[in-house]
C-alpha positions as CSV (number, residue, x, y, z in Angstrom):
1,M,-16.9,3.9,2.6
2,R,-18.2,1.0,4.8
3,I,-16.9,-2.8,3.5
4,L,-18.2,-6.0,5.2
5,F,-15.7,-9.1,4.7
6,H,-17.3,-12.8,5.3
7,C,-14.7,-15.0,5.7
8,V,-14.7,-18.7,7.6
9,Y,-11.2,-18.4,9.3
10,F,-9.7,-15.2,10.7
11,P,-6.4,-14.2,13.3
12,P,-5.3,-16.0,15.8
13,E,-6.4,-19.0,12.8
14,V,-2.9,-19.5,11.2
15,G,-2.6,-19.4,7.1
16,G,-2.6,-18.3,3.8
17,L,-6.1,-17.3,3.7
18,E,-6.3,-15.8,7.4
19,S,-3.3,-13.2,6.9
20,H,-4.6,-11.8,3.4
21,V,-8.4,-11.2,4.8
22,Y,-6.5,-9.9,8.3
23,Y,-4.0,-7.6,6.2
24,L,-6.4,-6.1,3.4
25,C,-9.0,-5.1,5.9
26,R,-5.9,-4.0,8.1
27,G,-5.0,-1.9,5.5
28,L,-8.1,-0.4,4.9
29,A,-8.7,0.8,8.1
30,D,-6.0,2.4,8.3
31,R,-7.2,4.5,5.4
32,G,-9.9,5.3,7.6
33,H,-12.8,2.6,6.1
34,E,-15.1,1.2,8.7
35,V,-14.4,-2.5,8.2
36,Q,-16.5,-5.0,10.1
37,V,-15.8,-9.2,9.7
38,V,-18.1,-11.8,10.5
39,T,-16.2,-15.1,10.7
40,S,-15.9,-18.2,13.2
41,R,-15.6,-19.1,16.7
42,S,-12.9,-21.2,16.1
43,R,-11.6,-21.6,18.8
44,K,-12.5,-21.8,22.7
45,G,-12.7,-18.3,24.5
46,L,-12.6,-16.2,21.7
47,P,-15.1,-13.3,22.3
48,A,-18.5,-13.2,19.8
49,H,-16.8,-9.9,19.4
50,E,-14.4,-7.6,19.5
51,V,-11.5,-4.6,18.3
52,R,-8.5,-6.1,15.9
53,D,-6.6,-3.7,14.8
54,G,-9.6,-1.1,14.1
55,I,-11.4,-3.9,12.4
56,Q,-14.5,-4.9,14.2
57,V,-14.2,-8.7,14.0
58,W,-18.0,-10.9,14.9
59,R,-17.8,-14.7,15.5
60,T,-20.5,-17.0,15.3
61,W,-20.8,-21.1,15.3
62,L,-18.3,-23.4,14.0
63,P,-19.7,-26.6,15.0
64,G,-16.2,-28.4,12.7
65,R,-13.6,-27.4,10.5
66,T,-15.3,-29.8,7.8
67,P,-17.6,-29.4,4.8
68,M,-20.8,-30.0,6.6
69,G,-19.5,-27.7,8.5
70,W,-18.5,-24.7,7.0
71,I,-21.9,-25.1,5.6
72,T,-23.5,-24.9,8.7
73,H,-21.3,-21.6,9.5
74,A,-22.2,-20.2,6.0
75,L,-26.1,-20.5,7.4
76,G,-25.8,-19.8,10.9
77,S,-24.0,-15.9,10.2
78,V,-26.6,-15.1,8.1
79,P,-28.9,-13.1,10.6
80,R,-25.8,-11.2,11.7
81,T,-24.2,-10.7,8.5
82,R,-27.7,-9.5,6.9
83,K,-27.9,-6.7,10.4
84,L,-24.2,-5.5,9.4
85,A,-25.1,-5.0,5.3
86,R,-27.9,-2.6,6.2
87,R,-25.2,-0.4,6.5
88,A,-22.4,-2.2,4.2
89,D,-21.3,0.3,1.0
90,V,-19.4,-3.1,-0.1
91,I,-19.8,-6.7,0.6
92,H,-17.2,-8.8,0.0
93,A,-16.9,-12.7,0.2
94,Q,-13.3,-14.3,1.3
95,A,-13.1,-17.6,-0.9
96,F,-16.9,-19.6,-1.9
97,Q,-18.0,-20.5,1.8
98,S,-18.8,-16.8,1.5
99,V,-20.8,-15.9,-1.2
100,V,-24.0,-17.6,0.0
101,P,-23.8,-16.0,2.6
102,C,-23.2,-12.4,1.6
103,R,-25.7,-13.0,-1.3
104,M,-28.5,-13.6,1.2
105,A,-27.4,-11.3,3.4
106,R,-27.8,-8.2,0.8
107,G,-31.1,-10.3,-0.2
108,R,-32.5,-7.0,-2.9
109,R,-31.1,-4.6,-2.2
110,R,-28.1,-2.5,-4.5
111,I,-24.9,-4.0,-2.1
112,P,-21.9,-4.7,-4.6
113,L,-20.8,-7.9,-4.0
114,V,-17.5,-8.3,-4.4
115,T,-15.8,-12.2,-4.2
116,T,-12.1,-13.5,-3.7
117,L,-11.8,-17.2,-4.5
118,H,-8.3,-19.0,-2.7
119,T,-7.0,-22.1,-1.7
120,S,-6.7,-25.8,-3.2
121,H,-10.1,-26.4,-1.4
122,F,-12.0,-24.4,-5.0
123,L,-9.5,-26.1,-6.8
124,K,-10.4,-30.0,-5.2
125,L,-14.2,-29.3,-5.5
126,A,-13.6,-27.8,-9.6
127,S,-12.1,-31.0,-10.8
128,K,-15.7,-32.8,-9.9
129,K,-18.5,-32.9,-11.9
130,W,-20.8,-33.1,-10.0
131,A,-19.9,-29.4,-7.9
132,R,-18.8,-27.5,-10.8
133,P,-22.9,-26.4,-12.0
134,G,-23.0,-25.3,-7.7
135,L,-19.8,-23.8,-8.1
136,G,-20.4,-21.5,-11.4
137,R,-23.8,-19.8,-10.1
138,L,-21.5,-18.9,-7.0
139,V,-18.9,-17.4,-9.1
140,R,-21.6,-15.6,-10.6
141,M,-23.0,-13.8,-8.5
142,A,-20.2,-11.3,-7.8
143,D,-20.1,-8.1,-9.6
144,H,-16.3,-8.5,-9.4
145,T,-14.7,-11.6,-8.6
146,F,-11.0,-12.0,-7.7
147,A,-8.6,-15.1,-7.5
148,A,-5.8,-15.9,-5.7
149,S,-3.9,-17.1,-8.1
150,K,-4.2,-17.3,-12.2
151,E,-4.7,-20.8,-12.0
152,I,-7.9,-20.7,-10.0
153,A,-9.2,-17.1,-12.4
154,D,-9.2,-19.7,-15.7
155,V,-10.5,-22.4,-13.7
156,A,-13.3,-20.0,-12.1
157,M,-14.0,-18.4,-15.8
158,G,-14.4,-21.8,-17.1
159,L,-17.0,-22.7,-14.6
160,A,-19.2,-19.4,-15.7
161,E,-18.9,-18.2,-19.2
162,G,-18.9,-15.2,-19.6
163,V,-17.7,-14.3,-16.0
164,S,-14.3,-12.1,-16.2
165,V,-12.7,-13.2,-13.0
166,E,-9.6,-11.2,-12.5
167,A,-6.8,-12.6,-10.7
168,L,-5.0,-11.3,-7.7
169,A,-1.9,-11.9,-5.8
170,N,-2.1,-12.0,-1.9
171,G,-0.3,-9.1,-0.2
172,V,2.8,-8.3,2.1
173,D,2.9,-6.3,4.7
174,T,6.5,-5.0,3.7
175,G,7.0,-3.1,7.1
176,F,6.6,-6.3,9.3
177,F,7.5,-8.8,6.9
178,K,11.1,-7.9,6.5
179,P,14.7,-9.2,7.7
180,T,15.4,-8.9,11.1
181,D,18.6,-10.3,13.4
182,G,17.5,-9.9,16.9
183,G,17.2,-13.8,18.2
184,A,17.7,-15.8,15.3
185,T,19.9,-18.2,16.3
186,E,17.1,-19.2,19.5
187,G,14.5,-19.2,16.5
188,A,15.8,-22.1,14.4
189,H,16.8,-24.0,17.5
190,G,16.0,-22.5,20.7
191,R,12.8,-24.7,21.0
192,R,13.3,-28.3,19.4
193,D,11.4,-30.1,21.8
194,G,13.8,-32.6,21.7
195,T,13.1,-33.3,17.8
196,G,15.7,-30.7,16.7
197,A,18.1,-29.6,14.0
198,G,21.4,-30.8,14.5
199,E,24.5,-29.6,16.7
200,R,26.7,-27.8,14.1
201,Q,27.4,-23.9,14.7
202,A,25.1,-22.0,12.4
203,E,28.0,-20.9,10.3
204,E,28.8,-24.1,9.3
205,L,24.7,-25.3,8.1
206,L,22.7,-24.1,5.5
207,R,19.3,-24.0,7.6
208,L,16.2,-24.5,5.3
209,V,12.5,-23.0,6.7
210,A,9.7,-24.4,5.4
211,P,6.4,-22.6,7.0
212,R,4.3,-25.2,6.3
213,R,1.3,-26.3,8.5
214,L,1.5,-30.0,8.3
215,F,-1.2,-31.3,5.7
216,H,-1.1,-33.8,2.5
217,K,-1.3,-30.4,-0.1
218,N,1.9,-29.1,1.0
219,G,3.4,-32.2,0.3
220,V,6.4,-31.6,3.3
221,E,6.8,-35.2,3.6
222,Y,8.6,-35.1,-0.6
223,L,11.5,-32.3,1.3
224,I,11.7,-34.8,4.3
225,R,12.3,-38.0,2.1
226,A,15.0,-35.1,0.6
227,M,16.8,-34.9,3.1
228,P,19.2,-38.0,3.2
229,A,20.1,-36.7,-0.5
230,I,20.9,-32.9,1.1
231,L,22.6,-34.1,3.1
232,A,24.4,-36.5,1.9
233,Q,26.1,-33.6,-0.3
234,I,26.1,-30.4,2.1
235,P,25.5,-29.8,6.1
236,A,22.2,-28.8,6.6
237,E,19.3,-28.4,8.9
238,L,15.8,-27.9,8.3
239,V,13.3,-26.1,10.4
240,L,9.2,-26.9,10.3
241,I,7.1,-24.1,10.8
242,G,3.2,-25.4,11.3
243,D,1.5,-27.7,13.1
244,G,-1.7,-30.4,11.4
245,P,-2.8,-34.0,11.1
246,E,0.8,-35.0,9.9
247,G,2.6,-33.9,12.1
248,P,3.1,-37.7,14.0
249,R,3.5,-40.0,10.6
250,L,6.6,-37.6,9.2
251,K,8.3,-37.6,12.5
252,A,8.2,-41.4,12.0
253,L,9.2,-40.8,8.9
254,A,12.2,-38.4,9.4
255,A,13.0,-41.2,12.1
256,E,13.0,-44.0,9.8
257,L,14.9,-41.5,7.6
258,G,17.6,-41.2,9.9
259,V,17.1,-37.3,9.5
260,L,15.2,-36.7,12.6
261,E,18.2,-35.2,14.2
262,H,18.3,-33.1,11.7
263,I,14.7,-31.5,11.5
264,G,12.8,-28.9,14.3
265,F,9.6,-29.4,14.2
266,L,8.6,-25.8,15.7
267,G,4.7,-26.8,15.5
268,S,2.2,-23.9,15.3
269,R,4.1,-20.3,16.1
270,P,2.5,-16.9,16.9
271,H,2.2,-14.5,13.9
272,S,5.0,-11.7,16.1
273,E,8.0,-14.5,15.6
274,M,7.1,-15.3,11.7
275,P,9.8,-12.4,11.0
276,S,12.5,-13.4,12.9
277,L,12.2,-16.9,12.2
278,L,12.1,-16.8,8.3
279,S,15.5,-14.6,8.9
280,S,17.1,-16.5,11.1
281,C,17.0,-19.4,7.5
282,H,19.1,-19.1,4.7
283,M,16.6,-20.3,2.4
284,A,12.6,-20.9,2.4
285,V,11.0,-24.2,0.2
286,F,7.7,-24.6,-0.8
287,P,7.3,-28.0,-1.7
288,S,3.1,-28.5,-2.3
289,L,1.2,-30.7,-4.8
290,M,-1.2,-27.5,-5.1
291,E,-1.0,-24.0,-3.8
292,A,-3.1,-20.9,-5.2
293,T,-0.4,-17.5,-4.3
294,S,1.2,-19.1,-1.6
295,V,1.4,-16.4,1.3
296,G,3.8,-17.7,3.4
297,A,5.6,-18.0,0.1
298,L,5.6,-14.6,-0.2
299,E,6.4,-13.7,3.2
300,S,9.6,-15.3,3.4
301,M,10.5,-13.7,-0.2
302,A,10.0,-10.0,2.1
303,C,12.3,-11.5,4.6
304,Q,15.0,-11.4,2.1
305,L,14.9,-15.4,1.5
306,P,15.7,-17.0,-1.6
307,V,12.6,-19.7,-1.8
308,A,12.6,-23.7,-3.0
309,A,9.2,-23.8,-4.7
310,S,7.5,-26.6,-6.8
311,D,6.1,-25.5,-9.5
312,V,2.7,-25.7,-9.1
313,G,-0.4,-23.7,-9.3
314,G,0.2,-19.8,-8.4
315,L,4.3,-20.7,-7.2
316,P,5.9,-20.1,-10.7
317,E,3.7,-16.7,-10.8
318,I,5.9,-15.2,-8.6
319,V,9.0,-17.8,-7.8
320,D,11.8,-18.0,-10.8
321,E,15.7,-18.4,-11.6
322,T,16.7,-14.9,-10.2
323,V,14.6,-15.3,-6.9
324,G,14.9,-19.3,-6.3
325,T,14.0,-22.0,-7.9
326,L,11.3,-24.1,-9.5
327,F,10.8,-28.2,-8.7
328,P,8.7,-30.7,-9.7
329,P,5.8,-31.8,-7.1
330,E,6.0,-35.1,-5.6
331,D,9.7,-35.9,-6.6
332,P,12.0,-35.7,-3.4
333,S,15.5,-36.2,-6.0
334,A,14.6,-33.5,-7.9
335,L,13.7,-31.5,-4.7
336,A,16.9,-31.6,-3.9
337,E,19.1,-31.6,-6.1
338,A,17.3,-28.5,-6.3
339,V,18.1,-26.8,-3.6
340,V,21.8,-27.8,-3.5
341,R,21.9,-26.6,-6.8
342,L,20.4,-23.8,-6.1
343,A,22.9,-23.4,-2.6
344,R,26.4,-24.2,-4.5
345,E,26.0,-21.3,-6.5
346,G,27.2,-18.9,-4.0
347,N,24.7,-16.0,-4.4
348,L,22.1,-16.6,-1.7
349,R,22.1,-13.4,-0.3
350,E,21.6,-11.1,-3.9
351,K,18.6,-13.7,-4.6
352,G,17.1,-12.7,-1.9
353,Q,17.3,-9.0,-1.7
354,R,16.0,-9.4,-5.3
355,A,12.9,-11.7,-4.0
356,R,12.3,-9.1,-1.6
357,E,12.6,-5.7,-4.2
358,R,10.2,-7.9,-6.5
359,V,7.5,-8.7,-3.5
360,I,8.0,-4.8,-2.5
361,E,7.8,-3.7,-6.1
362,R,4.7,-5.8,-6.8
363,W,3.0,-7.4,-3.5
364,S,3.1,-5.6,-0.9
365,N,-0.2,-5.4,0.9
366,D,-0.3,-1.0,-0.1
367,R,-0.6,-2.5,-3.7
368,L,-3.5,-4.6,-2.8
369,V,-5.5,-2.4,-0.7
370,D,-5.5,0.3,-3.7
371,R,-7.0,-2.2,-6.1
372,H,-9.5,-3.2,-4.0
373,L,-10.5,0.3,-3.6
374,Q,-10.3,1.1,-6.9
375,V,-13.2,-1.6,-7.6
376,Y,-14.8,-1.1,-4.9
377,E,-15.4,3.0,-6.6
378,R,-16.0,1.6,-9.6
379,L,-18.4,-0.9,-8.5
380,L,-20.4,2.1,-6.1
381,A,-20.1,4.5,-8.7
382,R,-22.0,3.2,-11.5
383,P,-25.6,3.8,-12.6
384,L,-28.1,1.7,-11.4
385,G,-29.0,-1.1,-12.9
386,E,-26.2,-0.9,-15.2
387,A,-24.0,-4.9,-15.7
388,T,-21.1,-5.2,-14.5
């Protein structure tokens, strides 16, 4: 099968959308399918074309990481997408920004068009009255629509009455994201750039990790605000993995609260380091304000970490008291209480083991690939002119 994807960002960019698309594409390529991806040249020095793990990657101009930049990229990517679509059996738009260029590239040909709706950007737009009619038209363009969480699926169906949207959580490569013993201490402590996570021996500390880009929607501010209450009850340190525009403000906030020495701001780290970094910690924390099905939470669970997470979006679909705990968003006191309670229960290892077992059972990348192939094959087998 020849499958053409369109996605505004792709590795080496880091994020949930990027991970989802990369692992799905790699899984399809590993099964012998021809996979092409049209994406953006989002960083200087990236080639216009390359082959990554059997995936043909084509990059076109991105003027900026803004809504106008996405629109310009979408329109500018149409010629390349149209050329590749001539040989495609299936076209798959990853996120709402990719639907229009995929629809334009398909033209009048009967190539199945599949869409996956991701991210809080979709939810934010859907909450605006002026944007709802346009988003509804985008949802109607696809022959099959996936959503990364039930919340996103419900919102999408509310935009396009009569259209069915399938909630399908993101997948994790559980062969790559797994517990590892190598470099655990160095991963958490070794590169602190002067803003380290304390000098006590690791055995005495509860080591928390938040693999979160430093954007407002990820709620890292509330985790930092919770640290004084956590530290007042148990010895702990926090490792933040990710960068973003809120970095300077969050470091200043940590200093103001007197907890900077207990927080390691590691910045963005290579994908290859993530299993070791996650495995070096005892608990993952996701203080999100908005969230689809968090790839970061699933990756943490696959590395055998219990997860404390905000009770928002798709997080309650993957986290419960058997593998972690939930707390209300934007509430540092509740966050601190949840983390301390989970730590004092004394069964972090058992919850982490159950977390990995659950990911393998429900959210492995193999399961994700299987479901996509089922949908692609059904669409290709339908009689000409049959409604979806």
